[in-house]
C-alpha positions in Angstrom: 14.3 13.4 7.3 12.3 10.3 8.1 10.8 8.4 5.1 7.0 8.4 4.8 6.7 4.9 4.5 3.8 0.9 9.2 6.2 0.4 12.5 8.8 -2.2 11.8 9.1 -4.9 14.3 12.9 -5.1 14.9 14.7 -8.1 16.4 15.8 -6.1 19.4 12.1 -5.5 20.3 11.4 -9.2 20.5 12.5 -9.9 24.1 10.7 -12.2 26.4 8.9 -9.3 28.2 6.0 -8.9 25.8 5.7 -12.6 25.1 8.3 -13.6 22.5 10.6 -16.6 22.9 14.1 -15.3 23.6 16.5 -15.3 20.8 18.6 -18.5 20.7 15.8 -20.5 22.3 14.1 -21.5 19.0 14.8 -22.5 15.5 12.9 -21.8 12.3 9.6 -21.2 14.2 9.1 -18.6 16.8 6.2 -18.7 19.2 4.6 -15.7 20.8 1.7 -15.1 23.1 0.5 -12.0 24.9 -2.5 -10.3 26.5 -4.2 -7.0 26.0 -3.2 -4.2 26.4 0.4 -4.9 25.3 3.1 -2.9 23.6 3.0 -5.3 20.6 -0.6 -4.2 19.8 0.0 -1.6 17.2 -0.1 -1.1 13.4 3.0 -2.8 12.3 4.7 -5.3 9.9 7.7 -7.6 9.9 9.7 -9.7 7.5 8.2 -13.0 8.6 4.8 -14.7 8.0 2.6 -14.6 11.0 -0.2 -17.0 11.9 -2.4 -15.2 14.5 -5.1 -16.7 16.7 -7.3 -14.6 18.9 -8.1 -16.5 22.2 -10.1 -13.8 24.0 -11.9 -10.4 23.4 -13.4 -8.9 20.3 -12.8 -5.7 18.3 -11.5 -4.4 15.0 -8.9 -6.1 12.8 -6.9 -4.3 10.2 -4.9 -6.2 7.5 -3.6 -4.2 4.6 -6.6 -2.2 3.4 -9.1 -4.6 5.1 -11.2 -3.5 8.1 -13.3 -6.1 9.9 -14.3 -7.5 13.2 -12.7 -10.2 15.3 -13.8 -12.5 18.2 -12.4 -15.5 19.9 -11.4 -18.1 17.3 -10.4 -15.5 14.7 -7.4 -17.1 12.8 -5.4 -15.1 10.2 -2.2 -15.7 8.3 -0.3 -12.5 7.1 2.6 -12.5 4.7 5.9 -10.7 5.0 5.6 -6.9 5.4 1.8 -7.0 5.3 0.8 -4.4 7.9 -1.7 -5.5 10.5 -3.2 -4.8 13.9 -6.0 -6.1 16.2 -7.6 -3.6 18.5 -9.8 -5.0 21.3 -12.8 -2.9 22.3 -14.4 -4.9 25.0 -11.8 -5.7 27.6 -12.2 -5.2 31.4 -10.2 -2.4 33.1 -7.6 -5.0 34.2 -7.2 -6.2 30.6 -6.9 -9.9 29.6 -4.0 -12.2 30.3 -3.9 -14.1 27.1 -5.4 -12.7 23.9 -3.1 -13.8 21.2 -1.3 -17.0 20.2 1.1 -16.5 17.3 3.8 -18.2 15.3 6.2 -16.4 13.0 8.3 -18.0 10.3 10.5 -17.0 7.3 9.9 -17.5 3.6 13.2 -18.7 2.2 13.5 -22.0 4.2 10.1 -23.2 3.1 10.7 -22.4 -0.6 14.1 -24.2 -0.4 12.3 -27.2 1.1 9.6 -27.2 -1.6 12.3 -27.3 -4.3 13.8 -30.4 -2.8 10.7 -32.1 -1.3 7.6 -32.3 -3.6 5.2 -32.8 -0.7 6.0 -29.3 0.7 5.0 -27.7 -2.6 1.3 -28.0 -1.5 1.8 -25.1 1.0 3.2 -22.6 -1.6 -0.3 -21.4 -2.8 -1.1 -20.7 0.9 2.0 -18.6 1.2 1.0 -16.6 -1.9 -2.5 -16.0 -0.5 -0.9 -14.7 2.7 0.2 -11.5 0.9 -3.5 -10.5 1.0 -3.9 -11.8 4.6 -6.1 -14.9 4.9 -8.8 -15.5 7.5 -9.7 -19.2 8.1 -13.0 -20.5 9.3 -14.0 -23.6 11.3 -10.4 -24.6 12.1 -9.7 -22.5 15.1 -10.0 -25.3 17.7 -7.6 -27.5 15.6 -5.2 -24.6 15.2 -5.3 -23.8 18.9 -4.4 -27.4 19.8 -1.5 -27.3 17.3 -0.3 -23.9 18.6 -0.3 -25.3 22.1 1.8 -28.2 21.0 4.2 -25.9 19.1 4.5 -23.7 22.2 5.3 -26.8 24.4 7.7 -28.5 22.1 11.0 -27.8 20.4 13.2 -29.2 17.6 11.8 -31.7 15.2 8.5 -32.4 17.0 7.8 -28.6 16.9 8.6 -28.5 13.2 6.4 -31.5 12.4 3.5 -29.9 14.3 4.0 -26.6 12.4 4.3 -28.2 9.0 1.2 -30.3 9.7 -0.8 -27.2 10.6 0.3 -25.4 7.4 -0.7 -28.4 5.4 -4.1 -28.4 7.0 -4.6 -24.7 6.3 -3.4 -25.2 2.7 -6.1 -27.8 2.2 -9.1 -26.0 3.7 -11.5 -24.2 1.4 -13.1 -22.3 4.2 -11.1 -19.0 4.0 -11.3 -15.5 2.7 -8.7 -13.1 1.4 -8.7 -9.9 3.4 -6.8 -7.0 1.7 -8.0 -6.2 -1.8 -4.5 -6.0 -3.1 -1.3 -7.7 -2.0 0.1 -5.0 0.3 3.7 -4.9 1.6 4.9 -1.9 3.5 8.3 -0.2 3.9 7.4 2.3 6.6 9.9 3.3 9.3 9.4 3.3 13.0 8.4 7.0 13.3 5.9 6.7 10.5 4.3 3.6 11.8 3.9 5.0 15.3 2.0 7.9 13.7 -0.2 5.6 11.7 -1.0 3.6 14.8 -1.9 6.7 16.7 -4.2 7.9 13.9 -5.9 4.6 13.5 -6.4 4.2 17.3 -8.0 7.6 17.4 -10.4 6.8 14.5 -11.3 3.4 15.9 -12.3 4.9 19.2 -14.0 8.0 17.8 -15.5 6.9 14.5 -19.0 7.9 15.6 -17.8 11.5 16.4 -17.3 14.2 13.8 -13.7 15.0 13.1 -11.8 16.2 10.1 -8.6 15.3 8.3 -7.2 18.6 9.4 -7.8 17.8 13.1 -6.2 14.4 12.8 -3.2 15.7 10.8 -2.6 18.3 13.6 -2.9 15.5 16.2 0.1 13.7 14.6 1.9 16.9 13.8 1.8 16.8 10.0 0.5 19.0 7.3 -2.8 17.9 5.7 -1.2 17.1 2.4 1.6 15.1 3.9 -0.7 13.3 6.3 -3.1 12.4 3.5 -0.3 10.9 1.3 1.2 9.2 4.3 -2.1 7.7 5.5 -2.9 6.2 2.1 0.6 4.7 1.8 0.4 3.1 5.2 -3.2 1.8 5.1 -4.0 1.4 1.4 -7.0 3.8 1.9 -7.6 7.4 1.7 -8.5 9.0 5.1 -12.1 9.4 4.0 -12.4 5.9 2.6 -10.9 4.4 5.8 -13.4 6.3 8.0 -16.3 5.4 5.8 -15.3 1.7 5.8 -15.1 1.7 9.6 -18.5 3.5 10.0 -20.2 1.2 7.4 -18.7 -1.8 9.3 -20.3 -0.6 12.5 -23.6 0.0 10.6 -23.6 -3.6 9.4 -23.1 -4.8 13.0 -26.1 -2.7 14.2 -28.3 -3.8 11.2 -27.6 -7.4 12.1 -27.8 -7.2 15.9 -30.5 -4.6 16.5 -33.9 -3.5 15.3 -33.0 0.2 15.3 -34.3 2.3 12.4 -31.9 2.8 9.5 -31.9 6.5 10.1 -30.8 6.1 13.7 -28.1 3.7 12.7 -26.9 6.2 10.2 -26.2 8.8 12.9 -25.0 6.2 15.5 -22.4 5.0 13.0 -20.9 8.5 12.6 -22.7 9.8 9.4 -24.5 13.1 9.6 -26.5 12.7 6.4 -28.9 9.8 5.6 -28.5 10.2 1.8 -24.7 10.1 2.1 -24.9 7.1 4.4 -27.1 5.2 1.9 -24.8 6.1 -0.9 -21.7 5.0 0.9 -23.4 1.8 2.1 -24.4 0.9 -1.5 -20.8 1.6 -2.8 -19.2 -0.6 -0.2 -21.7 -3.4 0.2 -23.5 -3.5 -3.2 -26.9 -3.2 -1.6 -29.0 -0.8 0.6 -29.0 -1.0 4.4 -32.5 -2.5 4.3 -31.5 -5.2 1.8 -28.4 -6.0 3.9 -30.6 -6.4 7.0 -33.1 -8.7 5.1 -30.2 -10.9 3.8 -28.7 -11.0 7.3 -31.9 -12.1 8.8 -32.2 -14.9 6.3 -28.6 -16.0 6.7 -29.0 -16.3 10.5 -32.4 -18.0 10.2 -34.3 -15.2 11.8 -36.8 -14.6 9.1 
């Protein structure tokens, strides 16, 4: 019986077709780039750290138990076995040719270097933060230039660019931790495929009314097994995950439109204004009206 534990990214999946550098063509640092849609876009994890830059499109990002929005320039570092996925929601029918620029690297070599070279120790706190997932701000242009140089180089020049980039990210104070707890997964391929299917359904149907039972049936699991499996894989209960996604959409509408709060409630997928207000207060620490007022002030609109 398969264990209930996201989809593991195995070495044999990393051929050049989806955008990976072929095995044997790189050293410590592996570069990857791909468009959307792509087989690599799924809820998954791997044993390496991953520095991930979004070049084009916007949508929903999932890192551990974090649910947020991304747009071009979105830069995130995830640690080993931290499950993650970026789901674009605004791409044209033909897709986009280049959405993601990525480097992957292992933990042990950097720790060994840090024990022998004091200057390398400065990046160890950055690696510790990566177990939550880290989003960086105001450094995406710099990161893109360095990623391009990493892509176009090899050997020592590539390593120097990489180490310089890590040093710059370790020094910046413009970042936020994403997942509320360090989250490392041990799920198998079958389990992760099911989680990816369930998450994709929720992302594209959050404003509709559906139940745990319906989603469990969709992935061919009992309610009890699915509920336990979903929490293990995402760090959230099914209900909390859906509520987070709906509140996230409500925040976007509160910031970007002048619609009535009651209309936003239903457009976000809630069918009860009182429940919407209660969940919003729980997750954001303020009412929808207060959130809109603060957002207007923050963006200089009032």
